[in-house]
C-alpha positions in Angstrom: -10.0 0.6 116.9 -13.8 0.9 117.8 -14.9 -1.5 120.4 -16.6 -4.4 119.3 -20.0 -3.7 120.8 -20.0 -0.5 118.8 -18.4 -1.0 116.1 -21.6 -3.1 114.2 -23.4 0.1 114.6 -20.7 2.4 113.3 -19.8 0.4 110.4 -23.9 0.4 109.2 -24.1 4.6 109.5 -20.9 4.7 107.6 -21.6 2.7 105.2 -25.2 3.9 103.9 -23.9 7.4 102.3 -20.8 5.8 101.1 -23.6 2.9 99.3 -25.8 5.6 98.1 -23.2 7.3 95.8 -22.1 5.7 92.7 -17.9 4.8 92.2 -17.9 7.8 89.5 -19.2 10.3 92.1 -17.0 9.2 95.1 -14.1 9.5 92.7 -15.1 12.6 91.2 -14.7 14.4 94.8 -12.3 12.6 96.3 -10.3 11.9 93.7 -9.1 8.6 92.1 -6.6 7.5 94.7 -9.2 7.8 97.9 -11.7 6.3 95.9 -9.9 3.3 95.1 -8.8 3.2 98.5 -12.0 3.2 100.3 -13.0 0.4 97.5 -9.8 -2.0 98.2 -11.0 -1.8 102.2 -14.8 -2.3 101.4 -13.9 -5.3 99.5 -11.4 -6.7 102.3 -14.3 -6.4 104.6 -16.4 -7.9 102.1 -13.7 -10.8 101.8 -14.1 -11.4 105.8 -18.0 -11.9 106.0 -19.0 -15.3 106.0 -21.9 -16.5 103.2 -25.0 -14.9 105.3 -22.9 -11.7 105.9 -22.4 -11.0 102.1 -25.9 -11.9 101.5 -26.8 -9.1 104.3 -24.4 -6.8 102.6 -25.7 -7.1 99.4 -29.3 -6.6 100.5 -27.8 -3.3 101.7 -26.1 -2.7 98.5 -29.4 -2.9 96.5 -31.0 -0.8 99.3 -29.0 1.2 101.2 -32.0 3.0 102.7 -34.4 0.5 103.8 -34.1 0.1 107.5 -34.9 -3.7 107.7 -31.6 -4.1 105.3 -29.5 -1.8 107.8 -30.9 -4.1 111.0 -29.9 -7.0 109.3 -26.3 -6.1 108.4 -26.5 -4.9 112.3 -27.3 -8.0 113.9 -25.3 -10.4 111.8 -21.7 -8.3 112.6 -22.6 -8.2 116.0 -23.0 -12.1 116.3 -19.4 -12.5 113.9 -17.2 -9.8 115.2 -16.7 -10.7 118.5 -14.9 -14.2 117.4 -13.7 -13.0 114.3 -10.8 -10.6 114.7 -10.1 -10.4 111.4 -13.1 -8.6 110.6 -12.5 -6.2 113.2 -9.5 -5.0 112.1 -11.0 -4.7 108.6 -14.1 -3.0 109.3 -12.3 -0.4 111.7 -10.2 0.5 109.3 -13.0 0.9 106.7 -15.3 2.7 109.4 -12.3 5.0 110.1 -11.7 5.7 106.3 -15.1 6.6 105.7 -15.1 9.4 108.9 -12.0 11.0 108.4 -12.8 14.7 108.0 -12.3 15.0 104.3 -14.4 12.1 103.2 -17.0 12.4 105.9 -17.5 15.6 104.3 -18.2 14.1 100.8 -20.9 11.7 102.5 -22.4 14.7 104.7 -26.1 14.6 105.3 -26.5 17.7 106.6 -26.5 21.1 104.8 -24.2 23.8 106.0 -24.2 27.4 104.3 -24.9 31.4 105.3 -23.5 33.7 108.3 -25.0 33.5 111.8 -27.6 31.5 113.1 -28.5 28.1 113.0 -31.9 27.1 111.2 -33.0 23.6 112.1 -35.9 21.8 110.7 -37.0 18.1 111.6 -39.0 16.0 109.4 -39.8 12.7 108.6 -41.9 9.9 110.6 -42.0 7.0 113.3 -39.1 6.6 114.7 -36.1 7.8 112.5 -36.3 11.4 110.9 -33.8 13.9 109.2 -32.8 17.2 110.7 -31.8 19.6 107.6 -29.5 22.2 109.4 -28.2 26.0 107.7 -26.0 27.3 109.8 -23.8 30.7 108.7 -20.4 32.1 108.9 -18.6 35.1 108.1 -16.3 33.1 105.9 -17.2 30.0 104.3 -18.6 27.1 106.0 -18.2 25.6 109.6 -18.1 22.3 110.9 -19.9 21.3 114.4 -18.8 19.3 117.3 -21.6 16.1 118.0 -24.2 17.8 120.0 -26.9 15.6 121.4 -30.1 17.9 122.1 -33.0 16.6 124.2 -36.3 18.0 122.9 -39.6 17.7 125.2 -42.9 15.9 123.3 -45.2 15.1 125.5 -46.7 13.8 128.9 -49.4 11.5 128.5 -51.0 10.7 132.0 -53.9 8.1 131.8 -55.5 8.0 135.5 -58.0 4.9 134.8 -54.9 2.8 134.3 -51.5 2.6 136.6 -49.5 4.0 133.5 -47.9 7.0 132.5 -46.5 8.4 129.3 -43.2 10.9 128.9 -42.3 11.6 125.1 -39.1 13.1 123.8 -36.8 13.6 121.2 -33.1 13.0 120.6 -31.0 14.6 117.7 -27.5 14.5 117.0 -27.5 18.3 115.3 -23.4 18.5 115.2 -21.5 16.5 112.1 -19.9 13.5 114.0 -21.3 10.5 115.2 -22.8 10.4 118.5 -23.2 7.5 120.6 -25.5 7.4 123.5 -24.5 4.8 125.7 -27.0 5.0 128.1 -30.6 6.5 129.2 -31.0 6.5 133.1 -34.3 7.5 135.2 -33.2 9.2 138.3 -36.2 10.1 140.8 -35.4 13.5 143.1 -38.7 13.2 144.8 -41.0 10.6 145.9 -44.2 11.5 147.8 -47.6 10.2 148.9 -50.4 10.9 146.5 -53.9 10.9 148.0 -55.8 12.3 144.6 -58.4 10.4 142.6 -58.8 10.5 139.2 -60.6 9.0 135.9 -60.2 10.5 133.0 -60.1 8.7 129.5 -57.0 8.3 127.5 -55.6 10.3 124.5 -53.8 9.0 121.2 -50.9 7.6 121.4 -47.2 8.1 119.2 -45.6 4.9 118.3 -41.6 6.0 119.1 -38.7 3.7 120.5 -40.6 2.2 124.1 -38.9 1.5 126.9 -40.3 1.4 130.2 -40.1 0.7 134.0 -41.8 0.2 137.4 -41.5 2.9 139.6 -41.0 2.1 143.4 -40.9 4.3 146.2 -36.8 4.3 147.7 -35.8 3.5 144.3 -33.9 6.5 143.1 -32.2 5.4 139.6 -33.2 3.0 137.1 -31.2 1.9 133.8 -33.9 2.4 131.0 -30.9 1.3 128.2 -28.3 -1.5 127.6 -27.6 -1.3 124.3 -26.1 2.1 123.0 -28.2 3.8 120.4 -25.9 5.4 117.2 -26.7 8.7 115.4 -24.7 9.9 112.4 -25.1 14.0 111.6 -28.4 15.2 111.6 -30.7 12.2 112.9 -33.1 11.8 115.7 -35.1 9.5 117.5 -38.6 9.6 118.9 -38.9 7.5 122.4 -42.0 6.7 124.7 -41.1 6.3 128.1 -43.9 3.9 130.1 -44.4 4.5 133.7 -46.4 2.7 136.2 -46.5 2.5 139.9 -48.1 1.8 142.8 -51.1 3.7 143.8 -50.7 6.8 145.3 -47.4 7.9 145.1 -46.2 11.3 143.3 -43.0 11.1 141.9 -40.5 14.5 140.3 -38.0 12.8 137.8 -35.3 13.5 135.4 -33.6 11.5 132.4 -29.9 11.3 132.4 -28.4 10.7 129.1 -24.8 9.3 128.8 -23.1 9.6 125.3 -19.6 10.5 123.6 -18.5 11.9 120.3 -17.4 8.6 118.3 -14.0 11.1 117.3 -12.6 12.4 120.5 -14.1 9.8 122.6 -15.4 12.5 125.1 -18.1 11.1 127.5 -20.5 13.7 128.4 -24.1 13.6 130.3 -27.2 15.2 128.8 -29.9 16.2 131.7 -33.7 16.4 130.8 -36.0 19.0 132.5 -38.0 17.7 135.3 -40.8 16.0 135.1 -43.6 15.8 138.2 -46.2 12.5 137.6 -48.9 11.1 140.1 -50.4 8.0 140.1 -53.7 8.4 141.9 -55.8 5.9 144.7 -57.7 4.4 142.0 -58.9 1.0 144.1 -61.4 0.7 147.4 -58.6 -0.9 149.1 -55.9 1.3 148.1 -58.1 4.5 149.7 -58.6 2.7 152.6 -55.6 2.0 153.6 -54.4 5.6 152.8 -56.8 6.2 155.5 -55.8 3.9 158.1 -52.5 5.7 157.8 -53.5 8.8 158.1 
């Protein structure tokens, strides 16, 4: 059974592709017996939902691709699940059935074909995009283990403020579901910075936003408390807002703790190194720096 904290997210991820297919299409690809079992498990979950939960599920049935409908059901499940053991058991059984190898292939969003290398294309907008994967093998298709990939996007330094921004994407390029449990910022080095800088800001992105104020002497910062979930071929864009006292230079990395939902194996992904400078801006800070020299 899934941990309660993760079951709501896993359920919505599994339900979206299921609800997008007609009953006839599911039966044609899985067989009548397997399709009827899924319908029975689905109806069992629906029967355990309270009135507001059934309304949220009905909205998702009508618009499974709509992020607001997904969020509404996920939020409701997070409220009802902790005190409803029957719903926990029914929902876990449904999610496990939808994620079984035979069933997952039917609802797979990534296409795997060909004979050699992998070609990955990312497309979409705002926070959630889709990755189309073409992978070639010598004989037939091949299933990849879940893999979380870190891709640097940009660094934006606005010297006229005390803010710095690091943007990056996280993508699941495998075939199973991934849970990102924590994003941790680790400072590898911290030194004084006597630079002065006054430049104009550039354009800003609009991704998932996280933030932290850096302090000399503190080496690790936890940026997330709730897990993020990624079904195959999904990616998120993150924008980390960093602030600090004036006159400090940092070398830092991001540590990302994630695991494969199927195997429950825990893994750590470490980003590239980033160097950020927070120059002296105020007259008081400049005078204090000169007194310390």
